[in-house]
All heavy atoms as an XYZ file, in Angstrom:
840
protein
N    -292.191     52.023    -74.670
C    -291.738     51.333    -75.832
C    -291.744     49.803    -75.529
O    -291.116     49.371    -74.583
C    -290.325     51.800    -76.193
C    -289.776     51.158    -77.460
S    -288.089     51.694    -77.774
C    -288.417     53.158    -78.690
N    -292.446     48.990    -76.357
C    -292.506     47.605    -76.073
C    -291.137     46.884    -76.328
O    -290.390     47.233    -77.233
C    -293.549     47.054    -77.032
C    -293.668     48.094    -78.107
C    -293.241     49.372    -77.482
N    -290.868     45.913    -75.513
C    -289.620     45.156    -75.639
C    -289.812     44.099    -76.716
O    -290.888     43.518    -76.870
C    -289.222     44.521    -74.341
C    -288.756     45.481    -73.291
C    -288.272     44.750    -72.073
O    -288.405     43.550    -71.953
N    -287.696     45.495    -71.147
N    -288.737     43.817    -77.423
C    -288.759     42.712    -78.403
C    -288.814     41.398    -77.700
O    -288.297     41.253    -76.612
C    -287.549     42.823    -79.294
C    -287.538     44.106    -80.112
C    -286.259     44.354    -80.807
N    -285.746     43.193    -81.525
C    -284.579     43.124    -82.082
N    -283.745     44.135    -82.000
N    -284.177     42.056    -82.703
N    -289.451     40.434    -78.304
C    -289.683     39.165    -77.639
C    -288.843     37.987    -78.214
O    -289.198     36.835    -78.030
C    -291.183     38.780    -77.702
O    -291.528     38.720    -79.097
C    -292.033     39.752    -76.979
N    -287.801     38.299    -78.900
C    -287.019     37.189    -79.443
C    -285.915     36.790    -78.461
O    -285.572     37.512    -77.599
C    -286.419     37.623    -80.805
C    -285.501     38.835    -80.710
C    -285.020     39.307    -82.049
O    -285.830     39.808    -82.806
O    -283.801     39.142    -82.270
N    -285.396     35.592    -78.646
C    -284.266     35.049    -77.831
C    -284.682     34.885    -76.383
O    -284.115     35.573    -75.529
C    -283.040     35.910    -77.913
C    -282.549     36.122    -79.315
N    -282.338     35.134    -80.230
C    -282.280     37.288    -79.973
C    -281.910     35.675    -81.362
N    -281.880     36.938    -81.245
N    -285.597     34.056    -76.090
C    -285.989     33.919    -74.711
C    -285.784     32.552    -74.099
O    -286.364     32.207    -73.076
C    -287.451     34.277    -74.508
C    -287.675     35.762    -74.477
N    -287.207     36.594    -73.506
C    -288.294     36.555    -75.330
C    -287.539     37.835    -73.752
N    -288.211     37.844    -74.900
N    -284.954     31.727    -74.733
C    -284.659     30.442    -74.084
C    -283.208     30.011    -74.411
O    -282.574     30.600    -75.299
C    -285.658     29.351    -74.456
C    -285.704     29.100    -75.953
O    -284.675     29.009    -76.591
N    -286.931     28.969    -76.472
N    -282.721     29.034    -73.690
C    -281.305     28.679    -73.804
C    -281.040     27.985    -75.125
O    -279.885     28.026    -75.608
C    -280.905     27.834    -72.606
C    -280.862     28.616    -71.378
C    -281.694     28.444    -70.293
C    -280.027     29.714    -71.062
N    -281.410     29.401    -69.330
C    -280.379     30.175    -69.803
C    -279.013     30.389    -71.723
C    -279.777     31.260    -69.182
C    -278.396     31.486    -71.115
C    -278.786     31.897    -69.887
N    -282.005     27.368    -75.781
C    -281.716     26.753    -77.077
C    -281.456     27.860    -78.138
O    -280.660     27.680    -79.002
C    -282.862     25.857    -77.500
O    -284.047     26.590    -77.726
N    -282.123     29.000    -78.000
C    -281.806     30.168    -78.867
C    -280.421     30.644    -78.621
O    -279.723     31.026    -79.542
C    -282.809     31.267    -78.639
C    -284.186     30.947    -79.197
O    -284.288     30.134    -80.101
O    -285.148     31.566    -78.669
N    -280.041     30.686    -77.378
C    -278.648     31.161    -77.043
C    -277.650     30.214    -77.684
O    -276.668     30.685    -78.310
C    -278.475     31.169    -75.507
C    -277.082     31.392    -75.103
C    -276.592     32.699    -75.036
C    -276.212     30.344    -74.814
C    -275.262     32.910    -74.670
C    -274.876     30.591    -74.443
C    -274.410     31.881    -74.370
O    -273.128     32.113    -73.999
N    -277.813     28.916    -77.539
C    -276.834     27.938    -78.102
C    -276.846     28.010    -79.629
O    -275.779     27.905    -80.272
C    -277.169     26.524    -77.589
C    -276.776     26.375    -76.113
C    -276.936     24.920    -75.692
N    -278.351     24.523    -75.545
C    -279.098     24.749    -74.514
N    -278.588     25.337    -73.430
N    -280.312     24.346    -74.464
N    -278.012     28.236    -80.263
C    -278.084     28.358    -81.704
C    -277.291     29.578    -82.160
O    -276.542     29.517    -83.131
C    -279.537     28.407    -82.125
C    -279.695     28.487    -83.650
C    -281.164     28.574    -84.082
N    -281.938     29.520    -83.342
C    -281.932     30.866    -83.555
N    -281.189     31.346    -84.486
N    -282.718     31.659    -82.874
N    -277.473     30.689    -81.490
C    -276.712     31.916    -81.851
C    -275.223     31.678    -81.691
O    -274.442     32.148    -82.515
C    -277.176     33.082    -80.955
S    -278.811     33.678    -81.306
N    -274.820     31.009    -80.613
C    -273.416     30.755    -80.401
C    -272.858     29.842    -81.491
O    -271.758     30.127    -82.022
C    -273.210     30.107    -79.040
N    -273.563     28.789    -81.860
C    -273.111     27.885    -82.920
C    -272.983     28.632    -84.256
O    -272.060     28.411    -85.004
C    -274.017     26.684    -83.052
C    -273.796     25.618    -82.012
C    -274.528     24.361    -82.361
N    -275.982     24.546    -82.540
C    -276.891     24.417    -81.602
N    -276.523     24.078    -80.372
N    -278.152     24.646    -81.830
N    -273.950     29.449    -84.544
C    -273.956     30.191    -85.794
C    -272.732     31.122    -85.862
O    -272.040     31.210    -86.888
C    -275.227     31.029    -85.883
C    -275.509     31.742    -87.220
C    -275.641     30.745    -88.368
C    -276.773     32.588    -87.095
N    -272.442     31.810    -84.732
C    -271.270     32.704    -84.713
C    -269.968     31.896    -84.902
O    -269.142     32.298    -85.734
C    -271.188     33.454    -83.372
C    -269.953     34.221    -83.181
C    -269.786     35.418    -83.841
C    -268.913     33.743    -82.391
C    -268.570     36.134    -83.685
C    -267.754     34.456    -82.246
C    -267.588     35.633    -82.872
N    -269.812     30.798    -84.203
C    -268.537     30.060    -84.288
C    -268.386     29.402    -85.641
O    -267.299     29.276    -86.211
C    -268.418     29.017    -83.175
C    -268.197     29.740    -81.874
C    -269.022     29.802    -80.801
C    -267.005     30.498    -81.520
N    -268.465     30.569    -79.819
C    -267.218     30.980    -80.222
C    -265.825     30.818    -82.164
C    -266.275     31.760    -79.552
C    -264.890     31.615    -81.502
C    -265.142     32.060    -80.197
N    -269.491     28.928    -86.260
C    -269.431     28.410    -87.602
C    -268.988     29.498    -88.606
O    -268.215     29.238    -89.485
C    -270.739     27.801    -88.007
S    -271.072     26.214    -87.277
N    -269.594     30.650    -88.487
C    -269.242     31.744    -89.382
C    -267.762     32.129    -89.180
O    -267.069     32.364    -90.189
C    -270.134     32.954    -89.171
N    -267.339     32.193    -87.974
C    -265.930     32.602    -87.683
C    -264.928     31.556    -88.178
O    -263.930     31.931    -88.776
C    -265.758     32.859    -86.183
C    -264.415     33.388    -85.772
C    -264.192     34.781    -86.302
C    -264.256     33.369    -84.253
N    -265.207     30.277    -87.953
C    -264.250     29.240    -88.243
C    -264.351     28.685    -89.617
O    -263.333     28.378    -90.277
C    -264.299     28.150    -87.198
C    -264.053     28.606    -85.737
C    -264.271     27.452    -84.773
C    -262.633     29.154    -85.636
N    -265.529     28.499    -90.145
C    -265.718     27.948    -91.490
C    -265.701     29.002    -92.559
O    -265.458     28.685    -93.721
C    -267.036     27.176    -91.522
C    -267.132     25.909    -90.673
C    -268.491     25.255    -90.825
C    -266.027     24.924    -91.062
N    -265.958     30.232    -92.217
C    -266.003     31.334    -93.177
C    -264.720     31.482    -93.999
O    -264.803     31.588    -95.234
N    -263.540     31.460    -93.389
C    -262.313     31.605    -94.183
C    -262.118     30.473    -95.193
O    -261.651     30.684    -96.301
C    -261.182     31.586    -93.154
C    -261.843     32.019    -91.880
C    -263.260     31.538    -91.973
N    -262.531     29.256    -94.836
C    -262.428     28.143    -95.762
C    -263.330     28.372    -96.984
O    -262.913     28.196    -98.127
C    -262.794     26.796    -95.030
C    -262.856     25.688    -96.028
C    -261.828     26.550    -93.931
N    -264.537     28.797    -96.704
C    -265.482     29.046    -97.801
C    -264.981     30.226    -98.655
O    -265.046     30.157    -99.903
C    -266.898     29.347    -97.245
C    -267.436     28.067    -96.563
C    -267.850     29.822    -98.307
C    -268.641     28.261    -95.756
N    -264.488     31.268    -98.028
C    -263.965     32.406    -98.765
C    -262.827     31.994    -99.702
O    -262.795     32.372   -100.855
C    -263.470     33.526    -97.794
C    -262.539     34.535    -98.460
C    -264.659     34.215    -97.147
N    -261.894     31.219    -99.192
C    -260.786     30.786    -99.990
C    -261.240     29.872   -101.162
O    -260.669     29.981   -102.225
C    -259.731     30.099    -99.149
C    -258.966     31.043    -98.215
C    -258.023     30.252    -97.294
C    -258.191     32.078    -99.002
N    -262.195     28.988   -100.882
C    -262.697     28.134   -101.953
C    -263.357     28.939   -103.063
O    -263.097     28.739   -104.252
C    -263.650     27.095   -101.383
C    -263.074     25.975   -100.602
C    -264.153     25.101   -100.008
C    -262.165     25.134   -101.529
N    -264.217     29.871   -102.668
C    -264.880     30.702   -103.667
C    -263.895     31.562   -104.438
O    -263.969     31.682   -105.652
C    -265.940     31.626   -102.970
C    -266.456     32.704   -103.913
C    -267.113     30.791   -102.457
N    -262.929     32.133   -103.708
C    -261.976     32.999   -104.357
C    -261.052     32.213   -105.309
O    -260.804     32.671   -106.446
C    -261.138     33.713   -103.288
N    -260.601     31.071   -104.922
C    -259.648     30.329   -105.782
C    -260.398     29.704   -106.958
O    -259.803     29.642   -108.046
C    -258.931     29.217   -104.999
O    -259.879     28.316   -104.418
C    -258.009     29.829   -103.982
N    -261.624     29.230   -106.781
C    -262.322     28.569   -107.861
C    -262.875     29.532   -108.887
O    -263.009     29.204   -110.061
C    -263.475     27.703   -107.294
C    -263.000     26.528   -106.523
C    -262.257     25.538   -107.363
O    -262.630     25.353   -108.531
O    -261.234     25.008   -106.898
N    -263.238     30.759   -108.462
C    -263.970     31.569   -109.442
C    -263.396     33.002   -109.526
O    -263.108     33.441   -110.615
C    -265.407     31.634   -108.991
C    -266.305     32.382   -109.944
C    -266.542     32.101   -111.234
C    -267.041     33.563   -109.629
N    -267.386     33.024   -111.768
C    -267.727     33.915   -110.776
C    -267.227     34.298   -108.487
C    -268.550     35.021   -110.873
C    -268.040     35.426   -108.535
C    -268.722     35.771   -109.728
N    -263.188     33.676   -108.420
C    -262.891     35.086   -108.460
C    -261.413     35.381   -108.809
O    -261.143     36.376   -109.451
C    -263.299     35.758   -107.173
C    -264.798     35.755   -106.883
C    -265.085     36.237   -105.484
C    -265.483     36.608   -107.910
N    -260.510     34.585   -108.293
C    -259.091     34.882   -108.576
C    -258.778     34.733   -110.065
O    -257.929     35.481   -110.601
C    -258.172     33.963   -107.768
C    -258.062     34.338   -106.294
C    -257.216     33.307   -105.539
C    -257.501     35.742   -106.092
N    -259.431     33.804   -110.733
C    -259.184     33.637   -112.172
C    -259.689     34.865   -112.952
O    -259.076     35.233   -113.944
C    -259.888     32.394   -112.655
C    -259.331     31.101   -112.114
C    -260.122     29.901   -112.542
O    -261.050     30.070   -113.397
O    -259.837     28.797   -112.045
N    -260.765     35.461   -112.522
C    -261.377     36.563   -113.247
C    -260.781     37.917   -112.836
O    -260.647     38.824   -113.665
C    -262.851     36.572   -113.052
C    -263.530     35.426   -113.672
C    -265.040     35.544   -113.443
N    -265.652     34.453   -114.125
C    -266.933     34.472   -114.521
N    -267.637     35.530   -114.292
N    -267.436     33.439   -115.152
N    -260.512     38.079   -111.539
C    -260.145     39.439   -111.027
C    -258.780     39.472   -110.360
O    -258.451     40.508   -109.776
C    -261.222     39.871   -110.005
C    -262.586     39.907   -110.569
N    -263.020     40.799   -111.504
C    -263.653     39.077   -110.363
C    -264.288     40.603   -111.790
N    -264.681     39.516   -111.140
N    -258.080     38.427   -110.344
C    -256.760     38.439   -109.703
C    -256.904     38.507   -108.171
O    -257.863     38.088   -107.595
N    -255.919     39.133   -107.543
C    -255.941     39.252   -106.071
C    -257.111     40.070   -105.575
O    -257.616     39.846   -104.493
C    -254.605     39.880   -105.586
C    -254.610     40.093   -104.106
C    -253.406     39.004   -105.981
N    -257.600     40.975   -106.396
C    -258.737     41.768   -105.978
C    -260.029     40.953   -105.888
O    -260.964     41.353   -105.219
C    -258.959     42.950   -106.970
C    -257.831     43.887   -107.003
N    -257.519     44.738   -105.962
C    -256.887     44.127   -107.929
C    -256.451     45.461   -106.266
N    -256.061     45.114   -107.443
N    -259.998     39.786   -106.453
C    -261.171     38.870   -106.341
C    -261.326     38.285   -104.960
O    -262.360     37.766   -104.627
N    -260.314     38.437   -104.125
C    -260.382     37.979   -102.754
C    -261.093     38.985   -101.828
O    -261.580     38.639   -100.785
C    -259.010     37.682   -102.254
C    -258.841     36.953   -100.913
C    -259.522     35.604   -100.989
C    -257.329     36.755   -100.625
N    -261.131     40.245   -102.236
C    -261.664     41.304   -101.413
C    -263.138     41.156   -101.104
O    -263.573     41.310    -99.951
C    -261.428     42.670   -102.048
N    -263.950     40.853   -102.123
C    -265.419     40.726   -101.887
C    -265.769     39.563   -100.975
O    -266.600     39.720   -100.045
C    -266.157     40.640   -103.218
C    -266.173     41.963   -103.895
C    -265.518     42.329   -105.003
C    -266.853     43.142   -103.466
N    -265.757     43.652   -105.315
C    -266.567     44.178   -104.406
C    -267.734     43.421   -102.381
C    -267.124     45.458   -104.282
C    -268.234     44.695   -102.288
C    -267.966     45.687   -103.183
N    -265.194     38.358   -101.193
C    -265.556     37.293   -100.238
C    -265.052     37.605    -98.811
O    -265.742     37.255    -97.849
C    -264.799     36.078   -100.827
C    -264.635     36.376   -102.253
C    -264.468     37.868   -102.336
N    -263.912     38.200    -98.685
C    -263.427     38.568    -97.347
C    -264.326     39.596    -96.699
O    -264.615     39.558    -95.478
C    -261.998     39.067    -97.393
C    -260.941     38.022    -97.535
C    -259.555     38.653    -97.659
C    -260.947     37.072    -96.315
N    -264.817     40.570    -97.458
C    -265.719     41.569    -96.916
C    -267.045     40.951    -96.500
O    -267.580     41.255    -95.425
C    -265.976     42.681    -97.955
N    -267.535     40.014    -97.321
C    -268.789     39.339    -96.989
C    -268.568     38.492    -95.708
O    -269.460     38.438    -94.865
C    -269.214     38.439    -98.145
N    -267.449     37.832    -95.595
C    -267.186     37.013    -94.408
C    -267.097     37.913    -93.177
O    -267.664     37.602    -92.076
C    -265.897     36.217    -94.570
C    -265.437     35.566    -93.316
C    -266.040     34.543    -92.664
C    -264.264     35.936    -92.547
N    -265.350     34.199    -91.527
C    -264.226     35.061    -91.450
C    -263.285     36.855    -92.665
C    -263.229     35.122    -90.457
C    -262.310     36.948    -91.716
C    -262.284     36.079    -90.611
N    -266.415     39.024    -93.274
C    -266.300     39.945    -92.128
C    -267.668     40.474    -91.680
O    -267.958     40.496    -90.491
C    -265.427     41.150    -92.504
O    -264.135     40.743    -92.875
N    -268.501     40.844    -92.627
C    -269.842     41.277    -92.308
C    -270.721     40.192    -91.677
O    -271.487     40.411    -90.779
C    -270.527     41.882    -93.521
C    -269.983     43.194    -94.009
C    -270.624     43.583    -95.293
C    -270.100     44.275    -92.950
N    -270.496     38.937    -92.161
C    -271.241     37.804    -91.585
C    -270.824     37.565    -90.128
O    -271.698     37.352    -89.280
C    -271.008     36.544    -92.438
O    -271.424     36.794    -93.799
C    -271.742     35.376    -91.890
N    -269.556     37.604    -89.881
C    -269.046     37.392    -88.508
C    -269.566     38.536    -87.616
O    -270.020     38.279    -86.480
C    -267.524     37.302    -88.459
C    -267.018     37.388    -87.033
C    -267.071     36.036    -89.118
N    -269.558     39.734    -88.081
C    -270.044     40.844    -87.289
C    -271.538     40.709    -87.028
O    -271.966     40.895    -85.871
C    -269.786     42.192    -88.008
C    -270.255     43.434    -87.314
C    -269.536     43.664    -85.998
C    -270.118     44.621    -88.190
N    -272.312     40.375    -88.007
C    -273.759     40.216    -87.889
C    -274.132     39.120    -86.940
O    -274.995     39.256    -86.066
C    -274.429     40.012    -89.251
N    -273.455     37.960    -87.042
C    -273.761     36.831    -86.161
C    -273.328     37.155    -84.723
O    -273.980     36.714    -83.787
C    -273.159     35.507    -86.653
O    -271.753     35.676    -86.754
C    -273.745     35.074    -87.975
N    -272.226     37.879    -84.573
C    -271.780     38.229    -83.243
C    -272.747     39.220    -82.604
O    -273.076     39.113    -81.405
N    -273.219     40.191    -83.349
C    -274.199     41.126    -82.813
C    -275.532     40.436    -82.492
O    -276.188     40.728    -81.496
C    -274.429     42.273    -83.772
C    -273.277     43.230    -83.948
C    -273.552     44.240    -85.115
C    -273.002     43.987    -82.689
N    -275.900     39.479    -83.296
C    -277.128     38.731    -83.067
C    -276.991     37.929    -81.756
O    -277.943     37.856    -80.988
C    -277.415     37.812    -84.254
C    -278.627     37.004    -84.188
N    -279.884     37.562    -84.198
C    -278.853     35.653    -84.028
C    -280.799     36.656    -84.091
N    -280.191     35.449    -83.972
N    -275.860     37.324    -81.548
C    -275.600     36.551    -80.319
C    -275.632     37.505    -79.154
O    -276.177     37.213    -78.080
C    -274.269     35.836    -80.435
C    -273.946     34.929    -79.339
C    -274.771     34.380    -78.382
C    -272.658     34.353    -79.091
N    -274.077     33.524    -77.585
C    -272.781     33.513    -77.978
C    -271.413     34.510    -79.669
C    -271.701     32.810    -77.472
C    -270.353     33.803    -79.150
C    -270.487     32.973    -78.032
N    -275.010     38.654    -79.290
C    -274.929     39.617    -78.207
C    -276.315     40.214    -77.870
O    -276.536     40.692    -76.757
C    -273.942     40.707    -78.535
C    -273.586     41.535    -77.338
C    -272.423     42.450    -77.572
O    -271.895     42.532    -78.646
N    -272.005     43.168    -76.535
N    -277.267     40.153    -78.778
C    -278.605     40.675    -78.560
C    -279.474     39.719    -77.764
O    -280.659     40.020    -77.544
C    -279.269     41.026    -79.880
N    -278.921     38.596    -77.356
C    -279.696     37.592    -76.619
C    -280.338     38.241    -75.396
O    -279.705     38.966    -74.644
C    -278.784     36.425    -76.229
C    -279.459     35.393    -75.361
C    -280.353     34.480    -75.951
C    -279.255     35.316    -74.007
C    -280.969     33.539    -75.146
C    -279.853     34.374    -73.235
C    -280.719     33.494    -73.799
N    -281.593     37.923    -75.155
C    -282.330     38.495    -74.020
C    -282.483     37.429    -72.945
O    -282.626     36.225    -73.232
C    -283.673     38.993    -74.450
C    -283.492     40.178    -75.394
C    -284.816     40.905    -75.639
N    -284.587     42.005    -76.514
C    -284.276     43.254    -76.042
N    -284.181     43.501    -74.746
N    -284.124     44.263    -76.889
N    -282.375     37.849    -71.733
C    -282.464     36.960    -70.588
C    -283.794     36.232    -70.540
O    -284.842     36.863    -70.713
C    -282.265     37.774    -69.304
S    -282.443     36.836    -67.782
N    -283.779     34.909    -70.302
C    -285.044     34.171    -70.194
C    -285.901     34.594    -69.002
O    -287.139     34.453    -69.061
C    -284.609     32.724    -70.046
C    -283.258     32.662    -70.597
C    -282.626     34.009    -70.323
N    -285.297     35.153    -67.965
C    -286.041     35.522    -66.799
C    -286.623     36.960    -66.906
O    -287.810     37.174    -66.728
C    -285.176     35.452    -65.567
C    -285.923     35.791    -64.263
C    -285.045     35.862    -63.062
N    -284.490     34.562    -62.713
C    -283.478     34.407    -61.847
N    -282.896     35.406    -61.338
N    -283.050     33.188    -61.618
N    -285.764     37.959    -67.224
C    -286.226     39.348    -67.140
C    -286.439     39.970    -68.515
O    -286.870     41.107    -68.581
C    -285.238     40.173    -66.309
S    -283.629     40.452    -67.099
N    -286.100     39.288    -69.585
C    -286.251     39.741    -70.970
C    -285.422     40.951    -71.330
O    -285.694     41.619    -72.341
C    -287.735     40.034    -71.258
O    -288.493     38.837    -71.180
N    -284.462     41.315    -70.527
C    -283.532     42.373    -70.896
C    -282.294     41.722    -71.494
O    -282.080     40.531    -71.392
C    -283.163     43.188    -69.680
C    -284.342     43.924    -69.089
C    -283.888     44.873    -68.069
N    -284.981     45.194    -67.140
C    -284.829     45.427    -65.899
N    -283.610     45.449    -65.347
N    -285.837     45.683    -65.125
N    -281.437     42.557    -72.094
C    -280.195     42.021    -72.679
C    -279.391     41.280    -71.653
O    -279.141     41.838    -70.593
C    -279.392     43.126    -73.286
C    -279.877     43.597    -74.582
C    -278.923     44.669    -75.141
N    -279.386     45.124    -76.416
C    -278.810     44.815    -77.537
N    -277.730     44.081    -77.574
N    -279.322     45.253    -78.675
N    -279.025     40.078    -71.976
C    -278.266     39.227    -71.042
C    -276.830     39.756    -70.903
O    -276.219     39.689    -69.865
C    -278.183     37.785    -71.547
C    -277.661     36.818    -70.569
C    -278.464     36.303    -69.546
C    -276.374     36.422    -70.631
C    -277.971     35.398    -68.660
C    -275.878     35.493    -69.704
C    -276.689     34.976    -68.735
N    -276.287     40.305    -72.003
C    -274.914     40.780    -72.033
C    -274.862     42.293    -72.034
O    -275.810     42.952    -72.458
C    -274.217     40.259    -73.323
C    -274.236     38.781    -73.429
C    -275.061     38.172    -74.376
C    -273.473     37.973    -72.632
C    -275.096     36.810    -74.532
C    -273.533     36.597    -72.758
C    -274.321     36.033    -73.690
N    -273.742     42.806    -71.653
C    -273.504     44.255    -71.787
C    -273.382     44.610    -73.222
O    -273.025     43.782    -74.078
C    -272.211     44.644    -71.070
C    -272.337     44.594    -69.586
C    -271.071     45.146    -69.034
N    -270.944     44.802    -67.632
C    -269.932     45.134    -66.885
N    -268.861     45.758    -67.393
N    -269.925     44.808    -65.622
N    -273.573     45.872    -73.557
C    -273.514     46.294    -74.951
C    -272.058     46.545    -75.335
O    -271.707     46.435    -76.464
C    -274.296     47.571    -75.130
C    -275.767     47.338    -74.926
C    -276.534     48.547    -75.291
N    -276.635     48.514    -76.758
C    -277.270     49.434    -77.440
N    -277.843     50.397    -76.828
N    -277.367     49.312    -78.763
N    -271.192     46.971    -74.479
C    -269.822     47.319    -74.823
C    -268.900     46.552    -73.931
O    -269.238     46.333    -72.787
C    -269.592     48.776    -74.673
C    -270.512     49.656    -75.486
C    -269.914     49.967    -76.845
N    -270.667     50.973    -77.579
C    -271.733     50.735    -78.312
N    -272.208     49.546    -78.360
N    -272.288     51.685    -78.945
N    -267.716     46.223    -74.245
C    -267.139     46.220    -75.575
C    -267.743     45.122    -76.427
O    -268.108     44.080    -75.920
C    -265.655     46.017    -75.333
C    -265.596     45.243    -74.091
C    -266.766     45.707    -73.285
N    -267.772     45.380    -77.739
C    -268.397     44.454    -78.667
C    -267.804     43.054    -78.580
O    -266.554     42.913    -78.536
C    -268.223     45.009    -80.086
C    -268.847     44.224    -81.192
C    -270.319     44.232    -81.034
C    -268.474     44.815    -82.533
N    -268.618     42.057    -78.486
C    -268.300     40.625    -78.474
C    -267.589     40.164    -77.200
O    -267.731     39.041    -76.837
C    -267.484     40.214    -79.722
C    -268.171     40.444    -81.048
C    -267.257     40.003    -82.157
C    -269.467     39.708    -81.130
N    -266.846     40.997    -76.531
C    -266.231     40.572    -75.282
C    -267.266     40.341    -74.177
O    -267.037     39.586    -73.283
C    -265.167     41.563    -74.791
C    -263.943     41.693    -75.665
C    -263.026     42.771    -75.125
C    -263.246     40.386    -75.762
N    -268.429     40.995    -74.298
C    -269.503     40.802    -73.342
C    -270.072     39.432    -73.374
O    -270.754     38.989    -72.465
C    -270.583     41.852    -73.591
N    -269.773     38.663    -74.419
C    -270.340     37.312    -74.533
C    -269.741     36.416    -73.477
O    -270.270     35.287    -73.249
C    -270.066     36.766    -75.943
C    -270.740     37.597    -77.023
C    -270.290     37.025    -78.384
C    -272.214     37.577    -76.912
N    -268.731     36.836    -72.822
C    -268.151     36.043    -71.750
C    -268.829     36.193    -70.426
O    -268.452     35.599    -69.443
C    -266.652     36.397    -71.610
C    -265.909     36.116    -72.940
C    -264.451     36.250    -72.768
N    -264.000     35.216    -71.822
C    -262.884     35.328    -71.122
N    -262.132     36.343    -71.250
N    -262.549     34.338    -70.273
N    -269.855     37.045    -70.340
C    -270.582     37.242    -69.113
C    -271.105     35.942    -68.518
O    -271.662     35.102    -69.267
C    -271.749     38.258    -69.304
N    -271.006     35.788    -67.280
C    -271.412     34.534    -66.636
C    -272.853     34.573    -66.064
O    -273.424     33.551    -65.724
C    -270.468     34.160    -65.518
O    -270.463     35.157    -64.517
N    -273.409     35.790    -66.003
C    -274.787     35.924    -65.452
C    -275.417     37.192    -66.042
O    -274.701     38.086    -66.556
C    -274.767     35.997    -63.952
C    -273.960     37.090    -63.380
N    -272.579     36.989    -63.228
C    -274.293     38.311    -62.972
C    -272.124     38.116    -62.760
N    -273.134     38.956    -62.583
N    -276.717     37.279    -65.965
C    -277.458     38.454    -66.422
C    -277.107     39.641    -65.575
O    -277.054     39.543    -64.364
C    -278.970     38.203    -66.342
S    -279.999     39.615    -66.810
N    -276.842     40.743    -66.171
C    -276.443     41.975    -65.461
C    -277.619     42.613    -64.702
O    -277.401     43.383    -63.786
C    -275.845     42.995    -66.413
C    -274.623     42.529    -67.099
C    -273.545     42.294    -66.142
N    -272.341     41.788    -66.833
C    -271.300     41.376    -66.193
N    -271.259     41.305    -64.886
N    -270.237     40.937    -66.864
N    -278.900     42.255    -65.021
C    -280.019     42.871    -64.339
C    -280.564     41.988    -63.231
O    -280.748     42.446    -62.110
C    -281.117     43.150    -65.356
C    -280.838     44.357    -66.268
C    -279.922     43.978    -67.411
O    -279.849     42.842    -67.839
N    -279.169     44.960    -67.891
N    -280.817     40.691    -63.552
C    -281.469     39.853    -62.547
C    -280.550     38.755    -62.010
O    -280.962     37.978    -61.164
C    -282.714     39.193    -63.128
S    -282.394     37.935    -64.410
N    -279.296     38.761    -62.418
C    -278.250     37.811    -61.932
C    -278.519     36.340    -62.253
O    -277.973     35.469    -61.592
C    -278.018     37.992    -60.440
C    -277.534     39.336    -60.057
S    -276.088     39.751    -60.996
C    -275.578     41.224    -60.271
N    -279.369     36.083    -63.270
C    -279.570     34.695    -63.683
C    -278.303     34.158    -64.264
O    -277.717     34.752    -65.162
C    -280.673     34.622    -64.763
C    -280.930     33.286    -65.354
C    -281.614     32.369    -64.357
C    -281.854     33.440    -66.564
N    -277.762     33.026    -63.739
C    -276.541     32.494    -64.300
C    -276.751     31.936    -65.714
O    -277.834     31.436    -66.034
C    -276.129     31.382    -63.314
C    -277.338     31.104    -62.502
C    -278.269     32.274    -62.606
N    -275.687     32.006    -66.479
C    -275.739     31.474    -67.839
C    -275.798     29.930    -67.752
O    -275.145     29.337    -66.945
C    -274.492     31.884    -68.632
C    -274.576     31.501    -70.066
C    -273.544     32.073    -70.962
C    -272.225     32.505    -70.433
N    -271.277     32.911    -71.438
N    -276.625     29.340    -68.571
C    -276.851     27.896    -68.579
C    -275.590     27.148    -68.881
O    -274.845     27.406    -69.743
C    -277.955     27.529    -69.572
C    -278.340     26.099    -69.518
O    -278.268     25.527    -68.446
O    -278.716     25.587    -70.582
């Protein structure tokens, strides 16, 4: 089975990390703005549910995308698969021991 060839340099790693942190930190602000300006007036408190669900899925997707980063040296996953997102703290590749930049 051929290996996927995405995420093979440190600029991709940093881009994935920035995307995750922006989604995590700026997402609630955007959710509250959308909910207060438009959805709360039309749907009441239930208008907050859809933006929160969208934000949660965005954070999950960006976190999984970041965790799928492949080592620039050996092209295998740089991080462990489990536990979810905690593996992002790995300091080196689990296969070839390349240290994180």
